[in-house]
BALOBA-1460 file (C-alpha; in Angstrom, 3 decimals):
// residues 273
<rec num="1" residu="x" x="199.673" y="-17.867" z="-14.930"/>
<rec num="2" residu="x" x="198.417" y="-21.422" z="-14.333"/>
<rec num="3" residu="x" x="199.533" y="-23.748" z="-11.563"/>
<rec num="4" residu="x" x="202.754" y="-25.531" z="-12.518"/>
<rec num="5" residu="x" x="202.235" y="-29.136" z="-11.521"/>
<rec num="6" residu="x" x="205.562" y="-30.213" z="-13.010"/>
<rec num="7" residu="x" x="207.741" y="-28.665" z="-10.301"/>
<rec num="8" residu="x" x="209.824" y="-30.885" z="-8.055"/>
<rec num="9" residu="x" x="208.327" y="-31.921" z="-4.729"/>
<rec num="10" residu="x" x="211.217" y="-30.377" z="-2.825"/>
<rec num="11" residu="x" x="209.418" y="-30.392" z="0.498"/>
<rec num="12" residu="x" x="208.273" y="-34.006" z="0.619"/>
<rec num="13" residu="x" x="210.979" y="-35.134" z="3.059"/>
<rec num="14" residu="x" x="211.175" y="-32.127" z="5.373"/>
<rec num="15" residu="x" x="211.563" y="-32.880" z="9.085"/>
<rec num="16" residu="x" x="209.700" y="-29.744" z="10.173"/>
<rec num="17" residu="x" x="206.513" y="-28.395" z="8.640"/>
<rec num="18" residu="x" x="207.711" y="-25.229" z="6.902"/>
<rec num="19" residu="x" x="205.027" y="-22.887" z="5.606"/>
<rec num="20" residu="x" x="205.504" y="-20.974" z="2.373"/>
<rec num="21" residu="x" x="204.249" y="-17.399" z="2.116"/>
<rec num="22" residu="x" x="201.175" y="-17.026" z="-0.054"/>
<rec num="23" residu="x" x="202.547" y="-13.771" z="-1.460"/>
<rec num="24" residu="x" x="205.260" y="-15.639" z="-3.343"/>
<rec num="25" residu="x" x="202.502" y="-16.825" z="-5.697"/>
<rec num="26" residu="x" x="200.773" y="-13.516" z="-6.335"/>
<rec num="27" residu="x" x="199.886" y="-14.439" z="-9.927"/>
<rec num="28" residu="x" x="197.648" y="-17.247" z="-8.680"/>
<rec num="29" residu="x" x="194.294" y="-17.189" z="-6.943"/>
<rec num="30" residu="x" x="194.288" y="-18.239" z="-3.293"/>
<rec num="31" residu="x" x="192.988" y="-21.690" z="-4.186"/>
<rec num="32" residu="x" x="195.562" y="-22.064" z="-6.960"/>
<rec num="33" residu="x" x="198.255" y="-20.959" z="-4.508"/>
<rec num="34" residu="x" x="197.335" y="-23.898" z="-2.276"/>
<rec num="35" residu="x" x="197.638" y="-26.208" z="-5.268"/>
<rec num="36" residu="x" x="201.060" y="-24.782" z="-6.105"/>
<rec num="37" residu="x" x="202.321" y="-25.115" z="-2.539"/>
<rec num="38" residu="x" x="201.190" y="-28.744" z="-2.539"/>
<rec num="39" residu="x" x="202.854" y="-29.341" z="-5.913"/>
<rec num="40" residu="x" x="206.157" y="-28.346" z="-4.295"/>
<rec num="41" residu="x" x="205.638" y="-30.987" z="-1.615"/>
<rec num="42" residu="x" x="205.018" y="-28.395" z="1.091"/>
<rec num="43" residu="x" x="202.132" y="-28.982" z="3.449"/>
<rec num="44" residu="x" x="201.538" y="-25.475" z="4.813"/>
<rec num="45" residu="x" x="201.255" y="-21.817" z="3.870"/>
<rec num="46" residu="x" x="200.767" y="-18.655" z="5.886"/>
<rec num="47" residu="x" x="199.248" y="-15.242" z="5.280"/>
<rec num="48" residu="x" x="198.417" y="-13.228" z="8.377"/>
<rec num="49" residu="x" x="195.834" y="-11.207" z="6.464"/>
<rec num="50" residu="x" x="194.001" y="-14.312" z="5.215"/>
<rec num="51" residu="x" x="191.359" y="-13.492" z="7.818"/>
<rec num="52" residu="x" x="190.180" y="-10.868" z="5.300"/>
<rec num="53" residu="x" x="189.986" y="-13.188" z="2.304"/>
<rec num="54" residu="x" x="186.523" y="-13.603" z="0.826"/>
<rec num="55" residu="x" x="187.233" y="-17.151" z="-0.347"/>
<rec num="56" residu="x" x="188.221" y="-18.602" z="3.042"/>
<rec num="57" residu="x" x="185.930" y="-21.607" z="2.803"/>
<rec num="58" residu="x" x="187.119" y="-22.498" z="-0.706"/>
<rec num="59" residu="x" x="190.716" y="-22.282" z="0.502"/>
<rec num="60" residu="x" x="189.877" y="-24.464" z="3.502"/>
<rec num="61" residu="x" x="188.255" y="-27.088" z="1.295"/>
<rec num="62" residu="x" x="191.227" y="-27.170" z="-1.083"/>
<rec num="63" residu="x" x="193.626" y="-27.437" z="1.865"/>
<rec num="64" residu="x" x="191.675" y="-30.374" z="3.249"/>
<rec num="65" residu="x" x="191.682" y="-32.037" z="-0.163"/>
<rec num="66" residu="x" x="195.453" y="-31.662" z="-0.615"/>
<rec num="67" residu="x" x="196.628" y="-32.031" z="2.995"/>
<rec num="68" residu="x" x="197.845" y="-28.455" z="3.304"/>
<rec num="69" residu="x" x="197.650" y="-26.667" z="6.662"/>
<rec num="70" residu="x" x="197.059" y="-22.974" z="7.199"/>
<rec num="71" residu="x" x="199.375" y="-20.977" z="9.459"/>
<rec num="72" residu="x" x="198.472" y="-18.152" z="11.801"/>
<rec num="73" residu="x" x="196.053" y="-15.334" z="10.997"/>
<rec num="74" residu="x" x="195.809" y="-11.930" z="12.631"/>
<rec num="75" residu="x" x="193.701" y="-11.558" z="15.737"/>
<rec num="76" residu="x" x="193.903" y="-8.388" z="17.873"/>
<rec num="77" residu="x" x="196.205" y="-5.739" z="19.314"/>
<rec num="78" residu="x" x="198.661" y="-3.342" z="17.709"/>
<rec num="79" residu="x" x="202.399" y="-2.668" z="17.573"/>
<rec num="80" residu="x" x="202.553" y="1.090" z="18.018"/>
<rec num="81" residu="x" x="199.063" y="1.733" z="19.341"/>
<rec num="82" residu="x" x="196.718" y="0.320" z="21.960"/>
<rec num="83" residu="x" x="196.660" y="-3.267" z="23.075"/>
<rec num="84" residu="x" x="195.927" y="-5.650" z="25.954"/>
<rec num="85" residu="x" x="198.634" y="-4.073" z="28.151"/>
<rec num="86" residu="x" x="195.898" y="-1.458" z="28.665"/>
<rec num="87" residu="x" x="192.814" y="-2.764" z="30.529"/>
<rec num="88" residu="x" x="190.625" y="-0.339" z="28.612"/>
<rec num="89" residu="x" x="191.445" y="-2.318" z="25.460"/>
<rec num="90" residu="x" x="190.176" y="-5.611" z="26.896"/>
<rec num="91" residu="x" x="186.582" y="-5.388" z="25.579"/>
<rec num="92" residu="x" x="187.962" y="-4.760" z="22.079"/>
<rec num="93" residu="x" x="190.400" y="-7.623" z="22.535"/>
<rec num="94" residu="x" x="187.637" y="-10.037" z="23.477"/>
<rec num="95" residu="x" x="185.428" y="-8.975" z="20.559"/>
<rec num="96" residu="x" x="188.270" y="-9.176" z="18.032"/>
<rec num="97" residu="x" x="189.430" y="-12.539" z="19.347"/>
<rec num="98" residu="x" x="185.927" y="-13.956" z="18.980"/>
<rec num="99" residu="x" x="185.880" y="-12.703" z="15.381"/>
<rec num="100" residu="x" x="189.324" y="-14.181" z="14.749"/>
<rec num="101" residu="x" x="188.120" y="-17.565" z="16.005"/>
<rec num="102" residu="x" x="185.245" y="-17.441" z="13.510"/>
<rec num="103" residu="x" x="187.658" y="-16.590" z="10.699"/>
<rec num="104" residu="x" x="190.026" y="-19.350" z="11.799"/>
<rec num="105" residu="x" x="187.222" y="-21.887" z="11.555"/>
<rec num="106" residu="x" x="186.200" y="-20.645" z="8.102"/>
<rec num="107" residu="x" x="189.783" y="-20.844" z="6.855"/>
<rec num="108" residu="x" x="190.738" y="-24.057" z="8.616"/>
<rec num="109" residu="x" x="193.533" y="-22.802" z="10.828"/>
<rec num="110" residu="x" x="193.869" y="-23.225" z="14.585"/>
<rec num="111" residu="x" x="196.334" y="-20.394" z="15.327"/>
<rec num="112" residu="x" x="195.579" y="-16.691" z="15.747"/>
<rec num="113" residu="x" x="198.227" y="-14.041" z="16.365"/>
<rec num="114" residu="x" x="197.842" y="-11.304" z="18.960"/>
<rec num="115" residu="x" x="199.909" y="-8.209" z="19.727"/>
<rec num="116" residu="x" x="200.270" y="-6.780" z="23.224"/>
<rec num="117" residu="x" x="200.413" y="-3.127" z="22.129"/>
<rec num="118" residu="x" x="202.869" y="-0.302" z="22.628"/>
<rec num="119" residu="x" x="204.762" y="0.014" z="25.905"/>
<rec num="120" residu="x" x="203.027" y="2.502" z="28.160"/>
<rec num="121" residu="x" x="204.696" y="5.129" z="30.350"/>
<rec num="122" residu="x" x="201.843" y="5.367" z="32.853"/>
<rec num="123" residu="x" x="202.110" y="1.761" z="34.099"/>
<rec num="124" residu="x" x="204.984" y="-0.407" z="35.257"/>
<rec num="125" residu="x" x="206.098" y="-3.158" z="32.898"/>
<rec num="126" residu="x" x="205.000" y="-5.750" z="35.463"/>
<rec num="127" residu="x" x="201.502" y="-4.267" z="35.560"/>
<rec num="128" residu="x" x="201.307" y="-4.195" z="31.771"/>
<rec num="129" residu="x" x="202.187" y="-7.880" z="31.567"/>
<rec num="130" residu="x" x="199.643" y="-8.627" z="34.281"/>
<rec num="131" residu="x" x="197.061" y="-6.776" z="32.191"/>
<rec num="132" residu="x" x="197.984" y="-8.837" z="29.126"/>
<rec num="133" residu="x" x="197.659" y="-12.034" z="31.164"/>
<rec num="134" residu="x" x="194.227" y="-10.892" z="32.343"/>
<rec num="135" residu="x" x="193.235" y="-10.357" z="28.706"/>
<rec num="136" residu="x" x="194.422" y="-13.852" z="27.883"/>
<rec num="137" residu="x" x="192.311" y="-15.281" z="30.674"/>
<rec num="138" residu="x" x="189.260" y="-13.475" z="29.322"/>
<rec num="139" residu="x" x="189.533" y="-15.141" z="25.916"/>
<rec num="140" residu="x" x="190.941" y="-18.513" z="26.992"/>
<rec num="141" residu="x" x="187.521" y="-20.187" z="27.417"/>
<rec num="142" residu="x" x="186.513" y="-19.227" z="23.849"/>
<rec num="143" residu="x" x="189.826" y="-20.453" z="22.466"/>
<rec num="144" residu="x" x="189.633" y="-23.740" z="24.347"/>
<rec num="145" residu="x" x="186.057" y="-24.381" z="23.232"/>
<rec num="146" residu="x" x="187.031" y="-23.756" z="19.600"/>
<rec num="147" residu="x" x="190.327" y="-25.660" z="19.673"/>
<rec num="148" residu="x" x="192.170" y="-22.517" z="18.589"/>
<rec num="149" residu="x" x="195.470" y="-21.310" z="20.045"/>
<rec num="150" residu="x" x="196.283" y="-17.627" z="20.497"/>
<rec num="151" residu="x" x="199.979" y="-16.791" z="20.251"/>
<rec num="152" residu="x" x="201.465" y="-13.560" z="21.600"/>
<rec num="153" residu="x" x="203.982" y="-12.176" z="19.129"/>
<rec num="154" residu="x" x="207.374" y="-10.972" z="20.309"/>
<rec num="155" residu="x" x="209.033" y="-8.230" z="18.231"/>
<rec num="156" residu="x" x="212.438" y="-6.603" z="18.293"/>
<rec num="157" residu="x" x="212.600" y="-2.922" z="19.226"/>
<rec num="158" residu="x" x="216.227" y="-2.388" z="18.214"/>
<rec num="159" residu="x" x="215.731" y="-2.414" z="14.438"/>
<rec num="160" residu="x" x="212.061" y="-2.668" z="13.475"/>
<rec num="161" residu="x" x="209.473" y="-1.888" z="16.124"/>
<rec num="162" residu="x" x="210.633" y="0.689" z="18.654"/>
<rec num="163" residu="x" x="208.201" y="1.100" z="21.530"/>
<rec num="164" residu="x" x="206.562" y="-2.335" z="21.376"/>
<rec num="165" residu="x" x="205.922" y="-3.951" z="24.741"/>
<rec num="166" residu="x" x="206.722" y="-7.670" z="24.381"/>
<rec num="167" residu="x" x="210.340" y="-8.235" z="23.376"/>
<rec num="168" residu="x" x="212.077" y="-10.972" z="25.368"/>
<rec num="169" residu="x" x="211.457" y="-14.720" z="25.503"/>
<rec num="170" residu="x" x="211.396" y="-14.915" z="29.302"/>
<rec num="171" residu="x" x="208.764" y="-12.191" z="29.555"/>
<rec num="172" residu="x" x="206.602" y="-13.924" z="26.963"/>
<rec num="173" residu="x" x="206.999" y="-17.284" z="28.692"/>
<rec num="174" residu="x" x="206.031" y="-15.684" z="32.012"/>
<rec num="175" residu="x" x="202.966" y="-14.198" z="30.319"/>
<rec num="176" residu="x" x="201.958" y="-17.599" z="28.976"/>
<rec num="177" residu="x" x="202.416" y="-19.238" z="32.374"/>
<rec num="178" residu="x" x="200.443" y="-16.490" z="34.118"/>
<rec num="179" residu="x" x="197.527" y="-17.075" z="31.740"/>
<rec num="180" residu="x" x="197.577" y="-20.805" z="32.511"/>
<rec num="181" residu="x" x="195.667" y="-21.960" z="29.439"/>
<rec num="182" residu="x" x="196.870" y="-24.628" z="26.992"/>
<rec num="183" residu="x" x="195.448" y="-22.438" z="24.219"/>
<rec num="184" residu="x" x="197.512" y="-19.327" z="24.969"/>
<rec num="185" residu="x" x="201.158" y="-19.529" z="23.871"/>
<rec num="186" residu="x" x="203.956" y="-17.369" z="22.477"/>
<rec num="187" residu="x" x="205.083" y="-16.871" z="18.891"/>
<rec num="188" residu="x" x="208.860" y="-17.268" z="18.638"/>
<rec num="189" residu="x" x="210.030" y="-15.279" z="15.624"/>
<rec num="190" residu="x" x="213.628" y="-16.340" z="15.074"/>
<rec num="191" residu="x" x="214.541" y="-13.163" z="13.185"/>
<rec num="192" residu="x" x="213.233" y="-10.893" z="15.931"/>
<rec num="193" residu="x" x="214.708" y="-12.946" z="18.768"/>
<rec num="194" residu="x" x="218.144" y="-13.069" z="17.155"/>
<rec num="195" residu="x" x="218.173" y="-9.265" z="17.204"/>
<rec num="196" residu="x" x="216.672" y="-8.887" z="20.675"/>
<rec num="197" residu="x" x="218.598" y="-11.502" z="22.611"/>
<rec num="198" residu="x" x="220.419" y="-14.018" z="20.422"/>
<rec num="199" residu="x" x="220.990" y="-17.476" z="21.938"/>
<rec num="200" residu="x" x="218.275" y="-18.745" z="19.616"/>
<rec num="201" residu="x" x="218.675" y="-22.495" z="20.004"/>
<rec num="202" residu="x" x="219.055" y="-22.366" z="23.783"/>
<rec num="203" residu="x" x="215.898" y="-20.243" z="24.075"/>
<rec num="204" residu="x" x="213.982" y="-22.613" z="21.809"/>
<rec num="205" residu="x" x="214.997" y="-25.439" z="24.124"/>
<rec num="206" residu="x" x="214.265" y="-23.499" z="27.312"/>
<rec num="207" residu="x" x="210.843" y="-22.205" z="26.310"/>
<rec num="208" residu="x" x="209.587" y="-25.008" z="24.080"/>
<rec num="209" residu="x" x="206.597" y="-25.653" z="26.344"/>
<rec num="210" residu="x" x="205.443" y="-22.042" z="25.970"/>
<rec num="211" residu="x" x="205.996" y="-21.759" z="22.204"/>
<rec num="212" residu="x" x="202.921" y="-22.299" z="20.055"/>
<rec num="213" residu="x" x="204.135" y="-21.062" z="16.669"/>
<rec num="214" residu="x" x="207.300" y="-20.027" z="14.832"/>
<rec num="215" residu="x" x="208.235" y="-17.396" z="12.273"/>
<rec num="216" residu="x" x="211.628" y="-17.204" z="10.621"/>
<rec num="217" residu="x" x="213.834" y="-15.071" z="8.408"/>
<rec num="218" residu="x" x="217.579" y="-14.505" z="8.292"/>
<rec num="219" residu="x" x="219.359" y="-11.611" z="9.983"/>
<rec num="220" residu="x" x="220.341" y="-8.974" z="8.992"/>
<rec num="221" residu="x" x="217.905" y="-8.065" z="6.232"/>
<rec num="222" residu="x" x="215.030" y="-10.435" z="7.016"/>
<rec num="223" residu="x" x="215.464" y="-12.436" z="3.847"/>
<rec num="224" residu="x" x="215.711" y="-16.149" z="3.049"/>
<rec num="225" residu="x" x="218.098" y="-18.484" z="4.898"/>
<rec num="226" residu="x" x="221.666" y="-18.136" z="3.712"/>
<rec num="227" residu="x" x="221.576" y="-14.357" z="3.349"/>
<rec num="228" residu="x" x="222.623" y="-13.668" z="6.926"/>
<rec num="229" residu="x" x="224.151" y="-15.106" z="10.072"/>
<rec num="230" residu="x" x="221.697" y="-17.786" z="11.158"/>
<rec num="231" residu="x" x="222.305" y="-21.507" z="10.628"/>
<rec num="232" residu="x" x="218.792" y="-22.590" z="9.795"/>
<rec num="233" residu="x" x="219.460" y="-26.286" z="9.383"/>
<rec num="234" residu="x" x="220.704" y="-26.421" z="12.981"/>
<rec num="235" residu="x" x="217.829" y="-24.247" z="14.183"/>
<rec num="236" residu="x" x="215.229" y="-26.448" z="12.484"/>
<rec num="237" residu="x" x="216.918" y="-29.521" z="13.965"/>
<rec num="238" residu="x" x="216.627" y="-27.919" z="17.406"/>
<rec num="239" residu="x" x="212.924" y="-27.194" z="16.875"/>
<rec num="240" residu="x" x="212.279" y="-30.769" z="15.781"/>
<rec num="241" residu="x" x="214.198" y="-32.101" z="18.780"/>
<rec num="242" residu="x" x="211.785" y="-30.350" z="21.165"/>
<rec num="243" residu="x" x="208.941" y="-32.464" z="19.772"/>
<rec num="244" residu="x" x="207.208" y="-29.499" z="18.151"/>
<rec num="245" residu="x" x="204.837" y="-30.677" z="15.415"/>
<rec num="246" residu="x" x="203.211" y="-27.385" z="14.440"/>
<rec num="247" residu="x" x="203.955" y="-25.018" z="11.598"/>
<rec num="248" residu="x" x="207.212" y="-23.090" z="11.191"/>
<rec num="249" residu="x" x="206.250" y="-20.185" z="8.970"/>
<rec num="250" residu="x" x="208.331" y="-18.164" z="6.549"/>
<rec num="251" residu="x" x="208.065" y="-14.488" z="7.457"/>
<rec num="252" residu="x" x="210.504" y="-12.614" z="5.245"/>
<rec num="253" residu="x" x="210.886" y="-10.889" z="1.903"/>
<rec num="254" residu="x" x="212.843" y="-12.936" z="-0.597"/>
<rec num="255" residu="x" x="215.766" y="-11.276" z="-2.332"/>
<rec num="256" residu="x" x="215.149" y="-10.318" z="-5.987"/>
<rec num="257" residu="x" x="217.923" y="-12.630" z="-7.142"/>
<rec num="258" residu="x" x="216.249" y="-15.863" z="-6.080"/>
<rec num="259" residu="x" x="213.389" y="-17.450" z="-7.987"/>
<rec num="260" residu="x" x="210.451" y="-18.989" z="-6.167"/>
<rec num="261" residu="x" x="211.492" y="-22.413" z="-7.395"/>
<rec num="262" residu="x" x="215.012" y="-21.977" z="-6.020"/>
<rec num="263" residu="x" x="213.602" y="-20.592" z="-2.781"/>
<rec num="264" residu="x" x="211.370" y="-23.619" z="-2.252"/>
<rec num="265" residu="x" x="214.352" y="-25.895" z="-2.897"/>
<rec num="266" residu="x" x="216.491" y="-23.900" z="-0.449"/>
<rec num="267" residu="x" x="213.894" y="-24.029" z="2.332"/>
<rec num="268" residu="x" x="213.370" y="-27.741" z="1.879"/>
<rec num="269" residu="x" x="217.115" y="-28.380" z="2.026"/>
<rec num="270" residu="x" x="217.316" y="-26.513" z="5.356"/>
<rec num="271" residu="x" x="214.566" y="-28.707" z="6.791"/>
<rec num="272" residu="x" x="215.819" y="-32.055" z="5.475"/>
<rec num="273" residu="x" x="218.471" y="-34.204" z="7.156"/>
């Protein structure tokens, strides 16, 4: 179907830069998706697998034309398999991070997402985090030269990702501090952190200096705001109050009952005050 340019610009007054998910517009090409996001008054989209798109440069050019930013793309590491908590993975991590930086430049984003890997039983947790910090130090010079930020993703192990190694905000913040690079941060996924530790707003305030990117979805269910227990208007206010000016990316599956148009209106309402 063609781009609908007659939709309301719901997002034009948002106080935080919410990113739509490209998958909500699956009937459009990637370039048309950018046009549709812009038509809604949103100025960002995210698709972690956009690093694999063949039309990255065309998407980048359209984003630059329309003032749309690109969220994070995938970089390196795994959830259930190997990752930078294992020193033997470090050469792979460096090579994949270099490739991710190239893809980021082609697409026009400055955020790449890394995973620390599965928790190992042959090393202490402290040693695994030290190994991840060492991996961050290996790639930091490349990131800094390119103006790209790597964000370590935290995941919950209670509901979705049993066995993953990086779960709690304090551990991620310690990892960021140990790496000591302005281009290595943590990804605070509000859905995951609500399950793992709660206290979402306080943790956003406490670790704002270490947070380089946000994902969000309601809990339980990981659907749009209003389907669960989280007060997203208050959470977005808290993010804005920290001075964060980056992208806050949708990372959830919408419920079948809500249309894309209604979803865009709902998100914009949560981020407008």
